[in-house]
C-alpha positions as a Markdown table, in Angstrom:
| # | Residue | x | y | z |
|---|---|---|---|---|
| 1 | Unk | 0.0 | 0.0 | 0.2 |
| 2 | Unk | 1.6 | 3.3 | -0.9 |
| 3 | Unk | 2.4 | 6.0 | 2.0 |
| 4 | Unk | -0.3 | 8.7 | 2.0 |
| 5 | Unk | 2.3 | 11.8 | 1.9 |
| 6 | Unk | 2.0 | 14.4 | 4.5 |
| 7 | Unk | 3.3 | 17.7 | 5.7 |
| 8 | Unk | 5.0 | 19.0 | 8.2 |
| 9 | Unk | 2.7 | 21.5 | 10.5 |
| 10 | Unk | 3.0 | 23.5 | 14.2 |
| 11 | Unk | -0.5 | 23.1 | 16.5 |
| 12 | Unk | 0.2 | 26.4 | 18.6 |
| 13 | Unk | -1.9 | 25.9 | 22.1 |
| 14 | Unk | -2.9 | 29.2 | 24.7 |
| 15 | Unk | -4.2 | 28.4 | 27.3 |
| 16 | Unk | -6.1 | 32.5 | 28.8 |
| 17 | Unk | -8.7 | 33.2 | 30.0 |
| 18 | Unk | -11.9 | 33.7 | 28.5 |
| 19 | Unk | -11.3 | 37.0 | 28.4 |
| 20 | Unk | -8.6 | 37.1 | 26.8 |
| 21 | Unk | -10.2 | 35.4 | 23.6 |
| 22 | Unk | -11.3 | 38.0 | 21.5 |
| 23 | Unk | -7.1 | 39.0 | 21.6 |
| 24 | Unk | -6.7 | 35.3 | 20.3 |
| 25 | Unk | -8.5 | 35.7 | 17.3 |
| 26 | Unk | -7.1 | 38.8 | 16.5 |
| 27 | Unk | -3.8 | 37.6 | 16.9 |
| 28 | Unk | -4.4 | 34.7 | 14.5 |
| 29 | Unk | -5.9 | 36.3 | 11.6 |
| 30 | Unk | -3.3 | 39.0 | 12.1 |
| 31 | Unk | 0.0 | 36.4 | 11.7 |
| 32 | Unk | -2.3 | 34.3 | 9.2 |
| 33 | Unk | -3.8 | 31.3 | 10.9 |
| 34 | Unk | -6.5 | 30.1 | 8.7 |
| 35 | Unk | -8.4 | 28.9 | 12.2 |
| 36 | Unk | -8.6 | 27.8 | 15.2 |
| 37 | Unk | -10.4 | 26.1 | 17.5 |
| 38 | Unk | -11.6 | 27.2 | 21.1 |
| 39 | Unk | -12.8 | 25.6 | 24.2 |
| 40 | Unk | -13.4 | 26.1 | 27.3 |
| 41 | Unk | -11.2 | 23.9 | 29.7 |
| 42 | Unk | -10.5 | 23.4 | 33.7 |
| 43 | Unk | -7.4 | 22.4 | 35.4 |
| 44 | Unk | -5.2 | 23.1 | 39.1 |
| 45 | Unk | -1.6 | 24.2 | 39.0 |
| 46 | Unk | 0.8 | 26.7 | 40.7 |
| 47 | Unk | -1.9 | 29.2 | 40.8 |
| 48 | Unk | -4.5 | 26.9 | 41.6 |
| 49 | Unk | -7.5 | 25.6 | 40.4 |
| 50 | Unk | -9.7 | 27.6 | 37.9 |
| 51 | Unk | -13.0 | 25.8 | 38.2 |
| 52 | Unk | -14.9 | 28.0 | 35.7 |
| 53 | Unk | -17.4 | 28.9 | 37.8 |
| 54 | Unk | -17.7 | 32.9 | 36.6 |
| 55 | Unk | -16.6 | 33.7 | 33.3 |
| 56 | Unk | -13.7 | 36.1 | 35.1 |
| 57 | Unk | -12.3 | 32.3 | 35.9 |
| 58 | Unk | -13.2 | 30.7 | 32.6 |
| 59 | Unk | -9.9 | 29.1 | 31.0 |
| 60 | Unk | -9.9 | 28.4 | 27.0 |
| 61 | Unk | -7.5 | 26.2 | 25.1 |
| 62 | Unk | -7.2 | 28.1 | 22.0 |
| 63 | Unk | -5.6 | 25.9 | 19.8 |
| 64 | Unk | -4.2 | 27.7 | 16.1 |
| 65 | Unk | -2.5 | 25.0 | 13.3 |
| 66 | Unk | -0.3 | 27.3 | 10.9 |
| 67 | Unk | 2.8 | 26.7 | 8.8 |
| 68 | Unk | 6.3 | 26.2 | 10.3 |
| 69 | Unk | 7.1 | 29.4 | 8.9 |
| 70 | Unk | 3.7 | 31.8 | 10.1 |
| 71 | Unk | 4.4 | 29.9 | 13.3 |
| 72 | Unk | 7.9 | 32.0 | 13.9 |
| 73 | Unk | 5.3 | 35.1 | 13.8 |
| 74 | Unk | 2.7 | 34.1 | 15.8 |
| 75 | Unk | 5.2 | 32.8 | 18.9 |
| 76 | Unk | 7.3 | 36.0 | 18.8 |
| 77 | Unk | 3.5 | 38.3 | 18.8 |
| 78 | Unk | 2.5 | 36.0 | 22.2 |
| 79 | Unk | 5.7 | 35.8 | 24.0 |
| 80 | Unk | 5.5 | 39.5 | 23.4 |
| 81 | Unk | 1.9 | 39.5 | 25.1 |
| 82 | Unk | 3.9 | 37.3 | 27.8 |
| 83 | Unk | 6.3 | 40.0 | 28.3 |
| 84 | Unk | 3.3 | 42.5 | 28.3 |
| 85 | Unk | 1.4 | 40.7 | 31.7 |
| 86 | Unk | -0.7 | 39.6 | 30.1 |
| 87 | Unk | -1.1 | 35.5 | 31.6 |
| 88 | Unk | -0.9 | 32.3 | 28.8 |
| 89 | Unk | 1.0 | 29.8 | 29.1 |
| 90 | Unk | 1.9 | 28.5 | 25.2 |
| 91 | Unk | 3.0 | 25.3 | 24.0 |
| 92 | Unk | 3.6 | 24.1 | 20.6 |
| 93 | Unk | 3.9 | 21.1 | 19.1 |
| 94 | Unk | 4.6 | 19.3 | 15.9 |
| 95 | Unk | 1.8 | 18.2 | 13.9 |
| 96 | Unk | 1.7 | 16.2 | 10.1 |
| 97 | Unk | -1.1 | 17.5 | 7.8 |
| 98 | Unk | -3.2 | 15.7 | 4.6 |
| 99 | Unk | -4.0 | 19.4 | 3.1 |
| 100 | Unk | -0.9 | 21.8 | 3.8 |
| 101 | Unk | -2.7 | 24.7 | 1.9 |
| 102 | Unk | -6.1 | 25.0 | 4.3 |
| 103 | Unk | -3.0 | 25.7 | 7.2 |
| 104 | Unk | -1.7 | 28.7 | 5.0 |
| 105 | Unk | 1.6 | 26.3 | 4.2 |
| 106 | Unk | 0.4 | 26.2 | -0.2 |
| 107 | Unk | 2.2 | 23.7 | -1.0 |
| 108 | Unk | 5.0 | 22.2 | 0.2 |
| 109 | Unk | 7.3 | 20.4 | -1.5 |
| 110 | Unk | 9.2 | 16.9 | 0.1 |
């Protein structure tokens, strides 16, 4: 069976207060993410438990899949947000996709 080609991308994940969602959407659009997924999340850690009972303590997971090139600029922008005191957690994972054009990578060559 022939191997199906996949193309490298980055999944940029941001955990933030739900009040930051609009700013994250603007950032995603500015740096070329073709889309995003947002989920309400709960958890605990060094800052205590985030139960999501009130809007002010509701956290979201904001996920974007972007080309490796776009990830660099997007991450630089998120790093600046952290430097300005925004309490966000950013983590990045490598991913392989079947349709690179959907994620702003154009046609990739292997």
